[in-house]
C-alpha positions as CSV (number, residue, x, y, z in Angstrom):
1,M,-138.5,177.4,195.9
2,S,-136.5,176.2,192.9
3,R,-137.0,173.2,190.6
4,V,-133.6,171.5,189.9
5,R,-132.5,168.4,188.1
6,I,-129.6,166.7,189.8
7,R,-126.7,165.7,187.5
8,G,-124.1,164.2,189.9
9,V,-122.7,163.9,193.4
10,A,-120.1,166.2,194.8
11,A,-117.3,165.6,197.3
12,G,-119.1,165.5,200.7
13,G,-122.1,163.7,199.2
14,D,-124.4,166.6,198.1
15,G,-126.2,166.3,194.8
16,V,-125.2,168.9,192.2
17,G,-127.6,170.8,190.0
18,T,-128.0,174.2,188.3
19,L,-130.4,177.0,189.2
20,E,-132.2,179.1,186.7
21,D,-129.7,181.9,187.0
22,G,-126.9,179.5,186.0
23,R,-125.4,179.0,189.5
24,T,-124.4,175.6,190.6
25,V,-126.5,174.4,193.6
26,F,-125.5,171.7,196.1
27,V,-128.5,169.8,197.6
28,P,-128.0,167.1,200.3
29,R,-129.9,163.8,200.1
30,T,-130.4,164.0,196.3
31,A,-129.4,161.5,193.7
32,P,-128.3,161.8,190.0
33,G,-131.4,161.9,187.8
34,D,-133.6,163.3,190.5
35,T,-135.8,166.3,189.8
36,V,-136.3,168.1,193.1
37,E,-137.8,171.1,194.7
38,C,-135.4,172.8,196.9
39,A,-135.1,175.9,199.1
40,V,-132.0,178.0,198.4
41,V,-130.5,178.9,201.8
42,G,-127.1,180.1,201.0
43,V,-126.0,182.1,197.9
44,K,-122.5,182.8,196.8
45,P,-121.3,184.5,193.6
46,R,-120.8,181.2,191.8
47,Y,-122.8,178.6,193.7
48,A,-125.6,178.1,196.2
49,K,-126.6,175.7,199.0
50,G,-130.1,174.1,198.8
51,V,-132.3,172.2,201.2
52,L,-134.4,169.4,199.8
53,V,-138.1,170.1,200.0
54,A,-139.5,167.3,197.8
55,V,-138.4,164.8,195.2
56,L,-140.7,165.5,192.2
57,E,-139.2,162.7,190.1
58,A,-136.8,160.1,191.5
59,G,-133.7,159.2,189.5
60,P,-132.9,155.6,188.7
61,D,-130.3,155.3,191.5
62,R,-132.5,156.5,194.4
63,T,-133.3,153.8,196.9
64,P,-135.1,153.8,200.3
65,P,-132.6,154.2,203.2
66,E,-132.4,151.2,205.5
67,C,-131.8,153.2,208.7
68,P,-134.9,154.9,210.2
69,H,-132.7,157.6,211.7
70,Y,-131.6,158.7,208.2
71,D,-134.9,160.3,207.2
72,G,-136.7,160.3,210.5
73,D,-134.0,162.2,212.4
74,R,-132.1,163.6,209.4
75,C,-129.0,161.9,210.8
76,G,-125.8,163.5,209.6
77,G,-123.7,160.4,210.1
78,C,-124.3,159.1,206.6
79,Q,-124.7,161.0,203.4
80,L,-125.4,158.4,200.7
81,Q,-128.0,155.9,202.1
82,H,-130.5,157.1,199.5
83,L,-128.2,155.9,196.7
84,A,-128.0,152.3,195.4
85,Y,-124.6,150.8,196.2
86,D,-123.3,150.7,192.7
87,A,-124.2,154.4,192.4
88,Q,-122.3,155.1,195.6
89,L,-119.2,153.5,194.1
90,A,-119.6,155.4,190.8
91,A,-119.9,158.7,192.7
92,K,-116.7,157.9,194.6
93,R,-114.8,157.1,191.5
94,R,-115.7,160.5,190.1
95,I,-114.9,162.3,193.3
96,V,-111.4,160.9,193.4
97,G,-110.8,161.5,189.6
98,D,-112.1,165.0,189.7
99,A,-109.9,165.9,192.7
100,L,-106.8,164.7,190.9
101,R,-107.6,166.5,187.7
102,R,-109.0,169.8,189.2
103,I,-106.8,170.2,192.3
104,G,-103.7,168.1,191.4
105,R,-103.7,169.2,187.7
106,I,-103.0,165.6,186.8
107,E,-104.4,163.9,183.7
108,A,-105.8,160.9,185.5
109,A,-108.8,158.7,184.7
110,D,-111.3,157.9,187.4
111,P,-109.8,155.0,189.4
112,E,-111.4,151.7,190.1
113,V,-113.1,151.4,193.5
114,V,-112.7,148.3,195.6
115,P,-116.1,147.6,197.1
116,S,-116.6,146.9,200.8
117,P,-117.1,143.3,201.9
118,E,-119.6,144.6,204.4
119,R,-122.0,147.4,203.6
120,W,-123.5,147.5,207.1
121,R,-122.3,146.7,210.6
122,Y,-118.6,147.3,209.9
123,R,-117.6,150.2,212.2
124,T,-115.6,149.3,215.3
125,R,-115.9,152.9,216.7
126,V,-118.9,155.1,217.3
127,S,-118.4,158.7,218.5
128,L,-121.6,160.3,220.0
129,H,-122.4,163.8,221.0
130,A,-124.4,165.0,224.0
131,A,-126.7,168.1,224.0
132,R,-129.9,169.0,225.7
133,G,-130.1,165.7,227.6
134,R,-129.8,163.6,224.4
135,I,-126.9,161.5,223.2
136,G,-126.5,160.6,219.6
137,Y,-125.5,162.1,216.3
138,H,-125.9,165.6,214.9
139,R,-128.6,166.3,212.3
140,V,-127.5,166.8,208.7
141,D,-128.8,170.4,208.7
142,D,-128.0,171.4,212.3
143,P,-124.4,171.1,213.6
144,V,-125.6,171.8,217.2
145,D,-128.7,169.8,217.8
146,V,-128.5,166.1,218.7
147,F,-131.0,163.3,218.4
148,D,-131.1,160.3,220.7
149,L,-129.5,157.3,219.0
150,A,-131.4,154.0,219.1
151,D,-129.3,152.0,216.6
152,C,-126.5,152.9,214.1
153,R,-126.7,150.4,211.2
154,L,-123.0,151.1,210.4
155,A,-121.7,150.0,213.8
156,K,-120.8,146.4,214.8
157,T,-123.7,144.6,216.5
158,G,-121.7,144.1,219.7
159,L,-121.1,147.9,220.0
160,M,-124.8,148.6,219.5
161,D,-125.7,146.0,222.1
162,L,-123.3,147.8,224.5
163,W,-124.8,151.2,223.6
164,Q,-128.3,150.1,224.3
165,A,-127.3,148.8,227.7
166,V,-125.5,152.1,228.5
167,A,-128.4,154.1,227.2
168,R,-130.8,152.2,229.6
169,A,-128.4,153.1,232.4
170,R,-127.7,156.7,231.3
171,G,-128.6,158.0,234.7
172,R,-125.2,156.6,235.8
173,L,-123.3,158.8,233.4
174,P,-121.8,162.1,234.5
175,S,-124.5,164.8,234.8
176,A,-122.6,167.0,232.4
177,V,-121.4,164.4,229.8
178,A,-120.1,166.1,226.7
179,A,-119.3,163.2,224.4
180,L,-119.3,159.4,224.5
181,A,-117.5,156.9,222.3
182,L,-117.8,153.1,222.0
183,R,-114.8,151.2,220.6
184,E,-114.0,147.6,219.8
185,D,-110.2,146.8,219.7
186,R,-108.4,144.3,217.6
187,E,-108.7,141.6,220.2
188,G,-112.5,142.1,220.5
189,G,-112.3,144.0,223.8
190,R,-115.0,146.7,224.1
191,H,-114.6,150.2,225.6
192,V,-116.8,153.0,226.7
193,V,-115.1,156.4,226.7
194,V,-116.9,159.3,228.5
195,E,-115.9,162.9,228.3
196,S,-117.1,165.3,230.9
197,P,-115.8,168.2,233.1
198,A,-112.9,167.3,235.5
199,S,-115.1,167.9,238.5
200,P,-116.8,166.0,240.0
201,V,-114.7,162.9,239.5
202,W,-116.8,160.2,237.7
203,D,-117.4,156.9,239.5
204,A,-118.1,154.5,236.7
205,G,-118.7,151.5,239.0
206,P,-122.5,151.9,239.2
207,L,-122.7,152.1,235.4
208,A,-120.5,149.0,235.0
209,R,-122.6,147.0,237.4
210,E,-125.8,148.0,235.7
211,V,-124.5,147.1,232.3
212,G,-123.4,143.8,233.7
213,D,-120.6,142.9,231.3
214,P,-117.3,142.4,233.3
215,E,-115.2,142.4,230.0
216,V,-116.1,146.0,229.2
217,S,-113.5,148.8,230.0
218,Y,-114.9,152.2,231.1
219,W,-112.7,155.2,230.4
220,W,-113.1,158.7,231.8
221,C,-111.7,161.6,229.8
222,P,-112.0,164.8,231.9
223,S,-111.9,168.0,230.0
224,Q,-108.3,169.0,229.2
225,G,-107.1,165.7,230.8
226,A,-106.0,162.3,229.7
227,A,-108.3,159.3,229.4
228,R,-108.0,156.6,232.1
229,V,-109.7,153.4,232.9
230,V,-112.1,153.9,235.9
231,A,-114.0,150.5,235.8
232,G,-113.6,147.1,234.2
233,P,-110.4,145.6,232.8
234,R,-107.4,147.9,232.8
235,T,-105.4,147.4,229.6
236,G,-102.7,149.3,227.9
237,F,-104.9,149.7,224.8
238,P,-104.6,153.3,223.5
239,V,-108.3,154.0,223.3
240,L,-107.9,157.5,221.9
241,A,-105.4,156.6,219.3
242,F,-106.3,156.4,215.6
243,A,-107.2,153.0,214.2
244,Q,-109.2,152.0,211.1
245,V,-112.8,151.6,212.1
246,H,-113.4,149.1,209.3
247,P,-110.7,146.5,210.1
248,S,-111.3,143.9,207.3
249,L,-111.0,146.4,204.4
250,G,-108.4,148.4,206.4
251,D,-106.2,145.2,206.4
252,R,-106.6,144.9,202.7
253,I,-105.6,148.5,202.2
254,R,-102.5,148.0,204.3
255,A,-101.5,144.9,202.5
256,D,-101.9,146.6,199.1
257,A,-99.9,149.6,200.3
258,V,-97.0,147.4,201.5
259,A,-97.1,145.4,198.3
260,A,-97.0,148.6,196.2
261,L,-93.7,149.6,197.8
262,G,-92.1,146.6,196.1
263,D,-88.8,145.1,197.3
264,V,-87.8,146.9,200.5
265,A,-85.2,144.4,201.7
266,G,-82.1,146.1,203.0
267,G,-83.5,149.6,202.4
268,V,-84.5,152.4,204.7
269,V,-88.3,152.8,204.8
270,W,-90.1,155.7,206.4
271,D,-93.6,154.9,207.9
272,L,-95.0,158.4,208.7
273,Y,-98.1,158.7,210.8
274,A,-97.5,155.1,211.8
275,G,-100.1,154.7,214.5
276,S,-99.4,151.5,216.5
277,G,-97.0,150.2,213.8
278,E,-99.0,147.5,212.0
279,T,-97.7,148.7,208.6
280,S,-94.2,149.0,210.1
281,R,-94.3,145.4,211.3
282,A,-95.3,144.3,207.8
283,L,-92.4,146.2,206.3
284,V,-89.9,144.8,208.7
285,A,-91.2,141.3,207.8
286,R,-90.2,142.1,204.2
287,G,-86.7,143.0,205.3
288,G,-87.0,146.8,205.4
289,E,-85.1,149.0,207.9
290,V,-88.2,150.8,209.1
291,W,-88.3,154.2,210.8
292,A,-91.8,154.7,212.3
293,V,-92.9,158.3,213.1
294,E,-96.0,158.8,215.3
295,V,-97.1,161.7,217.5
296,D,-99.4,159.7,219.8
297,R,-97.3,158.3,222.6
298,G,-100.0,155.8,223.7
299,A,-100.1,154.3,220.2
300,V,-96.3,154.1,220.2
301,A,-96.3,152.4,223.6
302,W,-98.9,149.9,222.4
303,G,-96.9,149.3,219.2
304,R,-93.7,148.6,221.2
305,G,-95.5,146.2,223.4
306,R,-97.0,144.3,220.4
307,A,-93.5,144.2,218.8
308,R,-92.0,142.6,221.9
309,E,-94.6,139.8,221.5
310,W,-93.6,139.4,217.9
311,E,-91.1,136.7,217.0
312,R,-88.8,139.2,215.4
313,G,-88.6,141.4,218.4
314,D,-88.8,145.2,218.4
315,T,-86.8,145.9,215.2
316,I,-88.7,149.1,214.4
317,R,-86.9,152.4,214.9
318,W,-89.6,154.5,216.6
319,E,-89.6,158.3,216.5
320,T,-92.3,159.8,218.8
321,G,-93.5,163.3,217.8
322,P,-94.9,165.4,215.0
323,A,-93.8,164.1,211.6
324,E,-93.1,167.6,210.4
325,E,-90.5,168.1,213.1
326,L,-88.9,164.7,213.0
327,V,-88.7,163.9,209.3
328,V,-85.7,166.1,208.7
329,R,-83.5,163.9,210.9
330,L,-84.4,160.6,209.4
331,P,-81.9,158.7,207.2
332,T,-82.3,158.9,203.4
333,P,-85.1,156.5,202.4
334,A,-85.5,154.2,199.5
335,A,-89.3,154.1,200.1
336,V,-91.8,156.0,202.0
337,V,-95.4,155.2,203.1
338,V,-97.6,157.9,204.6
339,N,-101.1,157.6,206.1
340,P,-101.9,161.2,207.3
341,P,-105.1,162.5,208.8
342,R,-107.8,164.1,206.7
343,T,-105.9,167.3,206.6
344,G,-103.2,165.6,204.6
345,L,-99.4,166.1,204.8
346,D,-98.0,169.0,206.7
347,A,-96.3,171.2,204.1
348,R,-92.9,170.5,205.8
349,V,-93.4,166.8,205.3
350,A,-94.2,167.2,201.7
351,E,-91.2,169.5,201.3
352,A,-88.9,166.9,202.9
353,I,-90.1,164.1,200.7
354,E,-89.9,166.2,197.6
355,R,-86.3,167.2,198.5
356,R,-85.3,163.6,199.0
357,A,-86.9,162.7,195.6
358,S,-85.0,165.5,193.9
359,E,-81.6,164.7,195.5
360,G,-81.2,161.0,195.8
361,P,-81.7,157.7,194.0
362,S,-85.1,156.6,192.8
363,L,-87.7,157.0,195.5
364,R,-91.1,155.3,195.8
365,L,-93.9,156.9,197.8
366,V,-97.1,155.1,198.7
367,Y,-99.7,157.6,200.0
368,V,-102.7,156.2,201.9
369,S,-105.3,159.0,201.9
370,C,-108.8,159.5,203.4
371,D,-109.4,162.7,201.5
372,P,-109.0,163.0,197.7
373,A,-108.7,166.8,197.9
374,T,-105.7,166.8,200.2
375,L,-104.1,163.9,198.4
376,A,-104.3,165.9,195.1
377,R,-102.9,169.0,196.8
378,D,-100.0,167.1,198.2
379,V,-99.2,165.3,194.9
380,R,-99.0,168.7,193.3
381,R,-96.6,169.8,196.0
382,M,-94.1,167.1,195.1
383,P,-93.3,167.6,191.4
384,H,-90.3,165.3,191.4
385,L,-92.7,162.4,192.2
386,A,-95.0,161.3,189.4
387,L,-98.3,159.6,190.0
388,R,-98.0,156.0,188.7
389,S,-101.3,154.5,190.0
390,V,-104.2,155.2,192.2
391,R,-106.9,152.9,193.6
392,A,-109.9,153.8,195.7
393,Y,-111.5,151.7,198.4
394,D,-115.0,152.0,199.8
395,L,-113.9,151.9,203.4
396,F,-117.0,153.7,204.6
397,P,-120.1,152.5,202.8
398,Q,-123.2,154.7,203.0
399,T,-121.0,157.8,203.5
400,A,-119.3,160.1,201.1
401,H,-115.8,159.3,202.4
402,V,-113.4,157.3,200.2
403,E,-109.9,155.9,200.9
404,T,-107.2,155.9,198.3
405,V,-103.8,154.3,197.8
406,A,-101.6,156.3,195.4
407,V,-98.2,155.2,194.2
408,L,-95.7,157.8,193.2
409,E,-92.1,157.4,191.9
410,A,-89.3,159.7,191.2
411,A,-90.0,161.4,187.8
């Protein structure tokens, strides 16, 4: 056992301290100012991993977690429930600033963090795992084991009401269910998505009747197959497509990103990783000639349908496929907005943007990121674009995740 004083919070949410031999140690569920007893379970030449055994002296920012699963089941869905909210925001400021300085090699101050308007009950999607007859989340220290979920305090109340009804009727689920997701769409429709082997075919009718809500859509996603509605309303909603799970703050982030591009009227704008085109529609409304690139065909089809209902018609130029393959054939942009997955930009996308910045007139890039490390790496890949501003958003309270909007201009 080792006695350690925690001095900060690292990316990922672990507390950071120093062992007696000088190595840095990362200990989950610890707070700055804590003095803890930990067991060292993984040792590397320069750092170690610890497991919290006891809090000997609580730091000023430690607070009791609200969710009983957090301590009772060691739920891995959240990382920061034991931190007071102001301390969570402070940790996220430092995480973003540290990534820009250390990985991006940029002299940048820690950015401001826009707090969330909701600290609980904000998620419109819940993704659950199944193992050993249980359905729920993984434990923080066990990537295989799953505990039975009673209530996720981050999820919208309507989703948890639906989950509790499904859980009571779990005998109607496929016998070999692998995963289950609950999702609320932008129109308030609710969806249950079940993944299981392709055989036998799942009949969701008995589950739908037992749950008793005719407005819920039930989707079956057979292994290696496409999801399809098997009970309830059949809509064209792309249930597996990416969408922000915190819509109110997600809308704020989108609006800020579009505003940061400035005057786009009459200019070509790339919207890469465009999803169903909500950002694209906002840019068209500002007069931009928008080229939207998205790999998910379901999201594109949904976006096209929404655009046809829009008073301006479908004036978005859609390109369906991987951004790294399509970006080379797009017209020269005056502005670019990217919202890539957690892995960041494919190197070929960063190279294409960097080349346009080096060759043409002034280019502005707005990068919406869900991982400060890959943001910093990608900024470093594009030396002809200088970082002008960065703002963080607490899109996922109680977790270590942080969203950022970075504005870059031709240097």
